N, C-alpha and C positions, 0 to 999 in steps of 0.2 A: 504494500500500500504506500502510496506517495501522497502527502498532503499538498494540495494546491489551495492557496488563499485565492480570493477573488483578485482580479488584476484589471489592467486597462490596456488599450491599444495606443502605443506611442505614435503610430502612423495617423490615427484619427484624432487624438486629443492634444498632442503636444503642440504648443503654440509656435508660430513662426517668430523670428526676431522682429522686434519693434511693432508688435501688434498693438492696436489701440484698444485700451480697456475703458469703454464708455458706459458700461453697465455697473452701477454701484453694487447692487446685490441681486443675485439670481437665485430663484428657486424653481426646480423642475420636478414635478411629481403631481399625482392626482390630489385633489382637494378633499381631504377627509381627516377624521381624527383631530389632532391638535394643530395640524398644518395651517388651517385657516385662521385659527386663533393666534398663532405666533405671527403670521404675516399681518393680520389686522393690528396687532399690538405694535409691530415695528412701523407700519404705515402711520398709525396714530401718533407715533413719536418721530415723525418726519424722516423716516428711512425710505429711500426710493427702492422698492423691491419689485422686480419683474418676475411674474409667475407664469408657468406654462404647464399644461396638463389638463386632464378632464376636470371640469368644475371651475376652472379659472377663466377669466374673460379672454385671455390669449389662446386658450384651448390647447389641444394636443399638438406636439411637434414631432418631426421625424428624428431619427438618431443623428443624421448629418447636421440638422438644424440645432440639435442639443449641443453637439460638439462645437459648432460655430459660435453659439451664444456663450458657452462656457469659456472659450478663448477670449471673448470680449469682456468678461466679468472681472471686477476687482475682487469680489467676495462671492462665494457660492455658499448658500445656506443649506444645511442638511437637517433633516429630522430623522433620527434613527429609530424612533418608536414604531412598534408594530400596530397596525390597524388603529383602533380607537384608544389604545393604551397610551399612557404618558410615561411609563416607567419600565416597560419590557422592550428590549432593543434587539435588533438584528443587524448583521453586516449587510451592506447593500453595494451593488456595483458602483453607485455614485460615490461611495466612500473612496474609491480608487480613481474613478474618472475625474472627479473634481480636482484633486491635487495634480493629476497628470496634465490638466489644462493650464497649469501655472497660476491659477487663481488661489487666493487664500480660502481654504475650506474651513467653515465654522459649523459644527454640528453638535448634536447632543452628546454628552459625555457617556460614551458606550465603553464599558471595560473591555469588551472583546476587540473593539477598534484600536484601543490603546495598546494592544499587543502588537500592532503593526506600525503605528505612528506615534511619535512623541508629541504630547500636548504642549503647546507653547513654543515648539521648535519646528514641527513639520505640518501641524494642523492646529486649530483652536477648537475648544469645546465649551459648551454651556450646559448648565443644569436648569436654569430658570430663564424666563423670557427677559427679565431685567438684566441678567448676566449676558445674554445674547445681544441685547440692545447696547449695553456698555461696551462690549468688545467690538461690535460693528462700528459704533461711533469712533472708538479709539483708532481702529485700523483704517477707517476712511480718512481720518485726520492725519494719520502717520503712515504715509505711503512707504517710507523706507522700511519700517518694521513689518508692514504688511507684505511687501515684496520679498523681504528676507525669509519669512516663514513660508510664503508661497513657493519660492525657489527651492527651499529645502524639501518641501513636500513633493515637488516635481522631481528633484534628484532622487528621493527615496523611491518613488514609483519607477523611475527609469532603471534604477539599479536592482530593484527587488520585486516589483509587481507588474511585469508585462507578461502577456500571454506567450510571447516568443521565448522569454526567459524560462517560464514554467515548462514549455515544451522541450527546450534544450536540456534542462535539468532532468526531465523524465527520460529523454532519449539517451542521455549519458548513463543514467542508472540502469536502463535496459540494455546497455552495451551497443546501441545502434549507432552512436557517434562517440568520438573521443575528443579530448581537448584539442588535439592536433587538427581534427576536422573543423572545429570551431575557429581556430586561429587562421585557417585559410579562407574563411568566408568573407 
């Protein structure tokens, strides 16, 4: 058995140099559970959040549109809770796609996710709406700090959480390729 964490595609999500980040906060996902509540709270506190998915005014978007919007975002908001729960979490593909896009990922404090990323170093987390608001305000005002964490999240994804990397590791373990094969690619 080989454990594969979730991962992301560097070909799809990695931003190009000098991309314009003109979206303050992006949330992609269907509107249910606490998702609408946190977005409403942030908007009431003057945070510009663009939302996409069933139930939001912008509606559903395709995977290529999701990647393009992610690359334009300064911050990607995550909600790790399952369904209508506010305290039961799961890992989501977005937990890896968001940092791969080079945006700062701010999501609920999920202990499982913190086995993959370092809070305050590669991603940011929140437990309450107020903590999310405070961190979003701080990082919108402090672009150097935001970009520093976002870049470390991107680096972590590129070094540890790509589908290509998972496949290479698996093929090596199965004896189908060697390090020599990888060095000549």
